[in-house]
N, C-alpha and C positions, 0 to 999 in steps of 0.2 A: 504495500500498499503506501503509496507515496504522500511523505507527511512536511506541507513544507512550514512547520512550525518545528518540527522535529529537529530540524539541523540549525536551529536556535533556539538555546536552551533558554538563556533571560527571558523569553517570550512565553514562558510555563504557566507565570502567573497570571497572565492576564486572558489565558487558555482558559485557566479553570475558573478563572470569575464568567465567562460567555458560556460554560458548559453550567455553572452554576444557573444559570438565566432559564437554561433550556430546563433544567432539572424541575426548580420550580415554577415553570409555566410564567414568566412575567421577563417575557421576550418582548424589548421595548420596538417600537415602528423606526424611531429612528437610533441609530447607535453613531456616536461620535468617534474615534479612534484617531488620537491627538499624540504626540511623541515629534523626535527629532526626526531629522530627515536621516533615512540609512539604517534607524534601529531595525527594520523590521516590520514596520505596520500592513504592508501590502499583502505579506506572506499571513499576517494573524487575518488580515481581513478572508483572502481567498481561503485559508483555511477554513473560517466559520460557513462562508461561505457556501463551500461543497459539505461541510456537514449539513449545511439548512436543506440542500436538495437532494441527496443523495438518496435512496432508494432502500438501502438497507445498512443505516450507520449503527455504528457501536458505538462504549463509551469512550473510545479513542478517536472519535472523528470520521469522516466517511469513508466510506468500504474500498473507493478507489477503481472496483473492477465493476459495478452494474453498470446500464448506458449510462444514466445520468452523469453518473463520476469521469465516465470517459471524455462525454460530451463535453461537460466542464474543464477537463483538462487539455483537449482539443480548442479550447476555446468558441464551442459551438453551443453554446448551452442556450436556448429562448431566453429560458427566463434567469438568464445570469448577463443583468447589464451592466456594462459600463460607459462612466462619463468622464469624460477627458479633456482637456483645451485642446484644439484643429492642431496647435503646434506649441511647442515646448515653447514655457516661459510666459505663454499668450492668456487673455483669461478664458472661463468659461461663460460662454453667449448666453442671452437669454434662448436663444434659437433650440439651442442644443437644448435647453429644458424642455421645451415646451415640446420638440421632437419628441421628450423621453415621457412629457407624460399622456401624450397623443398615443405611446403604444401601451401606458398604463392603462388607460381605458380598455386595451379587451382582457378578457381573463388567461393566467396561467399560462403555455401552453403544451408544458408535457408534463406538469406537478401539480401539488398542490401549494405549493410557496414558491416566489418569487424575492430573488434578490435585487438590487442596485446597490453600484459601489460610484463613488464619485470622489474626485482624486484630481487632483488635490480641491478641496471644499473651500478654501478659503480664494480662491481663484476665481468662485462667482462672481461675477460682476453684479450688481445691486438689483439690476432685473431679473439676471435668473435666478439671486437666492430667493426674490420674493415670490418668481412664483413659484420657484419649489416649496417658499413655504403657504403657499393654497394648500399642496400634495400634505404637508407633514399637519395640518391643520384638522384636515379630513384624510387620514389615513383608508389605507387600504390592509384589513388584516391579514390579509395573504402577500403580503409585500415588505420585506426590509430594506430600509436604506442604510448603510454603511456610507458615513463621510470622513475620507482620510484628509487630516491637518498636520502640517509642521506649525502652524500657527490661528489657534481654533481664535483668537479673541479679535482677528480680524475679517469671523463671520457675524454677522449681525448676529445682537441679543435673539431677538424673536426666535432664532434658526435655532441657536441653542439652545433654547427652552424648551423645546421639544426633541431633545435628541439626549441619552443618558450616554455621559463621557465616561471614553475610558482610557484612560494615560498607560501609556509606555514608555516607560524609564528608559534610559540610559545603563546597560550592565555595568557595575566596577569597573577602573579600571583595568584591574588585576586578571577579572575575567573578562574581558574583553580581550585582552592581548593572548590568551592560554587559546582563548576558541580561533584568535586570526594565525599564531603558531600551529597548531593543528590542523590549519588549511593549506600549510606549505609555504609562511610570506617568514619565520623566520626572524632577521638579524631588522629587515624593512616593517615589520608589526609596529612596533612604535613609533615610529614617523609615518604610517598611514593612517595611524590611530589619528593624530594630532592632525593631519591634513582632514579630517572626515568629523574633526570635533569629536572623537569618541563615539561615533557612528561605526558599530564593526563592521557592520554590511556595507557599507558608504566606503568606508574602508578594503575591503577583500574586493569591493570594484574597480579603485582607484589603483591597483595592483598592474603594474609593468606600465608603458609609455613613460614621459617625461615629467611628469604633474611635480614630484618634488623637486626638480631643478625650476620648474617655474613659479611653484614658491617658496624658493629660498631667494628667488629671483627677486620675485615681490618685495619679499620680506626685506632686503637689501637697500629694495630701492625708499620705501617704509621707514627705514632706520635713514637715509641719505635725504630725507626729507624734511626728519625732525630736527636733524643736524645742520640743516641749512647749504648740504653739499650739492645740491643738487633743484631742481626746477620744479615744484608739482602741477603745474600746467601740462612739461611733458610725462612726467609721469600717470598722469592720469589720461592722457592720449592713446599710452601702451596699456594701462590696466582696460578702459573701456575694450579692450579688442577680446579679453578674457570674460571668462563664464561670471556672471557677474553675483549669483549665487554661491558660486563658490570661493572666490574675493571677499565678499563679506563673511562667509564663514569662518575665514582665516582672520580676519582682520578684528574677527567678535573675540576667535581664541585668544589673538594677541594681547590685545588690551585686556579682556579679562585675567589675563596673568600676568600684565604689570601692574595689575592691581592687586595680584593674591601677593606681589615682589613686595609694594609698597605699602602693604597691611599689618606689616612689624614680626612677621610669623617667621617663628627661627629656620634653621634650611633643613633639619632633621624633620620639620613639619611640615614644610613648602614640598607639596609636588604639584609641579606645571602641566599643563596639560600639553607645551610644548616642549619636553624637557632637551630635544635635539638644538632647539631655539635657543636654551638656556642664557647663557655665556652674551649673545645679542640683547636680551633682552633684560635682563640684570642691569648690564650698561645704558640700556634707553631712560629702564627708570629711575636712576638717578637721579634727583631734581624736579621730578612730575610731580605734580599735585594729584592727588585721590578723586580732588571734586571733581575736577577738569577730567580725567581719566573718563571718569564717569557718564561726563556728557558725549567723550567723543563712542562711548559705547550707544549711547543715545541715537549719534548720529549715523552711526551702522545699521542699528536699528529702522533708524528712519528711512536709509537708505535701499532695505532691502525692500522695505512696501513699497518703495517707489519705484522700485525696477520692474517692478510686477507690471506696471500700467505702461503707459505710454510715453512716458519721461526718456528724455536726453542720457543712454548713458554717461558720457562722456563728462557731461555738466555733474553729474551723481558723483562720479567721483573726483571730479575739482572740488567738490564744495566739503568732500571728506578729507582728502589732503592740503586742503588749503587751512583746514581747522585743526588739522594735525603739526601740520608746519606753524602754527600758533603756539604751540606746546613747547616751544623749545627751554628747554631746561637755563638754571641760573648758569653763567659760564660760557654758554654754547657759542658756535661762533656766527655772528651775523653779518 
């Protein structure tokens, strides 16, 4: 039997909670699975969807062999519907949601249940979210909506109020590293986990390629901007060519590590997310004010939200780097 969750042991507590819903007969009409990108939320949703659609499920999940399971595995189950942006990084439009609602006006074609997965749910524009809300307010008892999101706070409160929320937490760093080493990543595991913001599935996906070199180049440029050794506008032009989600994830991790360093923890107690960059981070932290670092963290979070819309990517990177250049510590070169 295929087990999409069994590959990721840290998902087992969330899986048990979903099983408890079924055992108690309290399955919600709307389920919001939230957590960091690359933690395995999609695998958890897929595992649960297959369990609901399976003709002969067990306590462990879907049987994996019945016709319904074979259809789901092939991506052809007529009652397993997925809604995603038409292009990566774009919004889920109201037209996509309206087409979904039209399909939901028909009865399930194969069995008694139907599952709709919307990912990422926070990518729905306002009109799309409002259109979905009308369906959530008058739910079809045969249909379960599973919303997957890394940023649930960006969903309208009205949508959130109609979903049962299940948070999937990142595994502990040592657990994630053990899993990555078990995947054969060896010495690269620590750097990959740092690049992925602590998310092991994403870290495994990053294995291979030149991403480690690109991350190091962006980190060196970031420090050079702080030291007034390079033009932030020129750096922003280069950063705009990178994936915005990846860049902001790295930035958030670096700034969070600067805050950890500046918080006064003893070296023995301090554990940086980007341990491979510790030397450069410690030098950068000297003379920086914690309050302004938290403000720069807010800048990055705002940039992540803006990158989902139609905003100019280079202008967003320019704003981040210009604000960063203003943090030059006392004694820095001017």
